[in-house]
C-alpha positions in Angstrom: 3.1 17.3 -10.1 5.7 19.7 -11.4 6.0 19.9 -15.2 9.7 19.0 -15.8 10.7 18.6 -19.5 14.5 18.4 -19.4 15.2 17.0 -16.0 14.5 13.4 -15.2 11.5 13.0 -12.8 12.2 11.4 -9.4 10.1 9.0 -7.5 10.3 7.2 -4.2 8.4 3.9 -3.6 8.1 2.3 -0.2 7.9 -1.5 0.0 9.6 -1.7 -3.4 11.5 -4.9 -2.6 8.6 -7.3 -3.5 5.1 -7.6 -4.8 3.2 -4.6 -5.9 5.9 -2.1 -4.9 8.5 -4.0 -6.9 6.3 -3.9 -10.0 5.6 -0.2 -9.5 9.3 0.6 -9.2 10.1 -1.3 -12.3 7.3 0.3 -14.2 8.4 3.8 -13.2 12.0 3.0 -14.2 10.7 1.8 -17.6 9.1 5.3 -18.0 12.5 6.9 -17.3 11.9 8.0 -13.7 14.8 8.0 -11.4 13.5 5.6 -8.8 14.4 5.2 -5.1 12.8 2.8 -2.7 12.8 0.8 0.5 13.3 -2.9 0.9 13.6 -5.2 3.9 16.6 -7.3 3.0 19.9 -7.2 0.9 18.4 -10.0 -1.2 15.5 -7.8 -2.3 17.9 -4.9 -3.0 20.2 -7.1 -5.2 17.2 -8.7 -7.0 15.7 -5.3 -8.0 19.0 -3.9 -8.9 19.6 -6.7 -11.4 16.0 -6.7 -12.6 16.1 -2.9 -13.4 19.7 -2.9 -14.7 20.6 -0.6 -11.9 17.8 1.9 -12.7 16.2 1.5 -9.2 18.1 2.3 -6.1 16.8 0.5 -3.0 17.8 1.0 0.6 17.1 -1.4 3.5 14.7 0.5 5.7 12.0 -0.4 8.2 9.5 2.4 7.9 8.4 2.0 11.6 11.9 3.1 12.6 11.7 6.9 12.4 15.5 7.4 12.5 15.9 4.9 9.6 13.2 6.7 7.7 14.9 10.1 8.2 18.3 8.7 7.1 16.8 7.1 4.0 15.0 10.4 3.0 18.2 12.4 3.6 20.0 10.0 1.3 17.4 10.3 -1.4 17.1 14.0 -1.3 20.9 14.4 -1.4 20.9 12.5 -4.7 17.9 14.4 -6.2 19.1 17.9 -5.5 16.6 18.5 -2.8 13.3 17.7 -4.5 11.0 14.8 -5.2 8.3 14.6 -7.9 6.4 11.5 -6.8 6.0 9.5 -3.6 4.2 6.2 -3.8 3.4 5.1 -0.3 2.9 1.4 -0.8 4.6 -0.4 2.1 2.2 -2.4 4.2 1.7 -5.7 6.0 -1.2 -8.1 6.2 -2.5 -9.6 9.4 -5.4 -11.9 8.5 -7.4 -14.0 10.9 -10.4 -13.9 13.2 -10.3 -10.9 15.5 -11.0 -13.1 18.5 -7.8 -15.1 17.8 -5.3 -12.4 16.6 -2.9 -11.1 19.3 -3.3 -7.4 19.9 0.4 -7.1 19.4 0.0 -8.3 15.8 -2.8 -5.8 15.2 -0.7 -3.0 16.7 2.2 -4.0 14.4 -0.1 -3.6 11.4 -1.0 -0.1 12.5 2.6 0.7 13.1 3.4 -0.1 9.5 0.3 0.8 7.6 -0.4 4.1 9.5 2.4 5.4 11.6 5.2 4.3 9.3 3.4 5.9 6.4 3.0 9.2 8.4 6.7 9.1 9.1 7.7 8.7 5.4 5.2 11.3 4.1 6.2 13.9 6.7 9.9 13.4 6.1 9.5 13.9 2.3 7.2 16.9 2.5 10.0 19.5 2.1 11.2 17.8 -1.0 7.7 17.3 -2.4 6.9 21.0 -1.6 10.0 22.1 -3.6 8.8 20.2 -6.7 5.0 20.6 -6.3 4.9 16.9 -6.2 2.3 14.1 -5.8 1.7 11.5 -3.2 -0.1 8.3 -4.2 -1.3 6.4 -1.2 -1.9 2.7 -2.1 -5.0 1.6 -0.1 -7.6 -1.1 -0.6 -11.3 -1.3 -1.1 -11.5 -3.2 2.1 -11.0 0.2 3.8 -14.5 1.0 2.7 -16.0 -2.5 2.8 -14.0 -4.4 5.5 -14.1 -8.2 5.2 -14.3 -11.0 7.8 -10.8 -12.3 8.7 -9.2 -9.1 7.3 -10.1 -6.6 9.9 -6.7 -5.1 10.8 -6.0 -4.5 7.1 -9.3 -2.7 6.4 -9.1 -0.7 9.7 -5.5 0.4 9.2 -6.1 1.4 5.6 -9.2 3.3 6.5 -7.3 5.2 9.1 -4.6 6.1 6.5 -7.2 7.2 4.0 -8.5 9.6 6.6 -5.0 11.0 7.0 -4.6 11.2 3.2 -7.8 13.3 3.0 -6.4 15.7 5.6 -3.0 15.9 3.9 -4.8 16.7 0.6 -6.5 19.7 2.2 -3.5 20.8 4.2 -1.0 20.6 1.3 -3.2 22.1 -1.4 -1.7 25.5 -1.0 1.7 24.0 -1.6 0.6 22.4 -4.9 1.2 18.9 -3.5 -1.5 16.5 -4.8 -2.6 13.5 -2.8 -4.3 10.5 -4.5 -5.8 7.4 -2.8 -5.4 4.3 -5.0 -8.0 1.9 -3.7 -6.7 -1.5 -5.0 -8.7 -4.6 -5.5 -7.9 -7.9 -4.0 -4.1 -8.3 -4.0 -1.6 -10.3 -2.2 0.4 -7.8 -0.2 4.1 -8.5 -0.7 3.5 -11.0 -3.5 1.9 -14.4 -3.7 4.5 -16.3 -1.8 4.7 -13.8 1.1 1.0 -13.7 1.6 0.5 -17.5 1.3 3.1 -17.8 4.0 1.3 -15.3 6.3 -2.0 -17.1 5.8 -0.5 -20.5 6.5 1.2 -19.2 9.6 -2.2 -17.9 11.0 -3.9 -21.2 10.2 -1.2 -23.3 11.7 -1.2 -21.2 14.8 -4.8 -22.0 15.6 -5.4 -24.4 18.5 -8.0 -27.2 18.1 -10.8 -25.1 19.5 -10.0 -22.1 17.3 -9.7 -24.4 14.3 -13.2 -25.8 15.0 -14.6 -22.3 15.2 -12.9 -20.7 12.3 -10.7 -23.1 10.4 -12.9 -23.9 7.4 -14.2 -20.4 7.0 -10.6 -18.9 7.2 -9.4 -21.4 4.5 -12.2 -20.2 2.3 -11.2 -16.6 2.8 -7.6 -17.4 2.0 -8.5 -18.8 -1.4 -10.2 -15.5 -2.5 -7.1 -13.3 -2.6 -6.1 -12.5 -6.2 -3.1 -11.0 -8.0 -2.0 -7.4 -7.8 -1.9 -4.6 -10.4 0.8 -2.0 -10.8 0.1 -0.3 -14.2 -3.0 1.4 -12.8 -1.1 2.9 -9.8 1.4 4.4 -12.2 -1.3 5.8 -14.4 -2.8 7.5 -11.3 0.6 8.9 -10.5 0.6 10.7 -13.8 -3.1 11.4 -14.4 -4.1 15.1 -14.8 -6.0 16.5 -13.0 -5.1 14.4 -10.0 -8.1 12.3 -8.8 -8.7 12.4 -5.1 -9.5 8.7 -5.1 -9.6 6.0 -7.8 -10.1 2.3 -8.0 -7.3 -0.1 -9.0 -9.0 -3.0 -10.7 -12.5 -3.8 -11.8 -13.4 -5.4 -8.5 -12.4 -2.3 -6.6 -14.5 -0.1 -8.9 -17.5 -2.3 -8.4 -17.1 -2.4 -4.6 -16.7 1.4 -4.4 -19.9 1.8 -6.4 -21.8 -0.7 -4.2 -21.0 0.9 -0.9 -22.8 4.1 -2.0 -25.8 2.1 -3.2 -26.3 -0.6 -0.6 -27.6 -0.6 2.9 -25.6 -1.9 5.9 -27.5 -5.1 5.8 -26.9 -5.6 2.1 -23.2 -4.8 2.6 -23.0 -7.5 5.3 -24.4 -10.0 2.8 -21.9 -8.8 0.2 -18.9 -9.1 2.4 -19.9 -12.7 3.5 -20.5 -13.7 -0.1 -17.1 -12.3 -1.2 -15.2 -14.5 1.2 -17.3 -17.6 0.3 -19.3 -17.7 3.5 -22.7 -16.8 2.1 -23.1 -18.4 -1.4 
């Protein structure tokens, strides 16, 4: 990331209206970054404006809408003088449930947000990042490396995005743009209330046969999700030299170590045990 001493550093955070993204935006503002971000509703925009005393500027933007993304990026770049020091790609959705039950449309939606939406944002900001020699932090999850039962779309979409992040790192190296994958531990995407609502909706949508097949196991999985962390993501945004990949949380560090040491059969046992299905 460019070494700017006098000029205030600039950052853009997707999914900054709630959950981990909100915490990241507030944390960066507290470190005197000029922060821009996306939100999904006017209520989220007003909430963060008040929480940050106006230090964070949010815009309502659905990152799956390419035109909306381009408009938001133009707005940000116009206010930063054409450059951007840091992009934290955090926006994402969670589509939990047994693969047999989940509608393909719901899985496609997760890929639209977690993969194609991310690509749209990154590509739109590249000229601004190139100008500053900036850094991209892609928030991922350890389930991209060790996918869990009832969490398949999240693990698969994040794994796809990690592949793209690795390619970006190679393609952008000559422009001094750094790309970091922040592999987070168990966290409730969008915050506890939002994730609880998603999990309840999936459970309530099961018919009697599906509930007999998966109900008890899915409820066990739902209880394993933990709280998110933001400080570590911000640390990775500023760490020098930039790591290519780093865990966020002790559980993530342990899992990333295990996948290099354990066989496929052992990993199967681990993933079942993690969601409470193999005590």
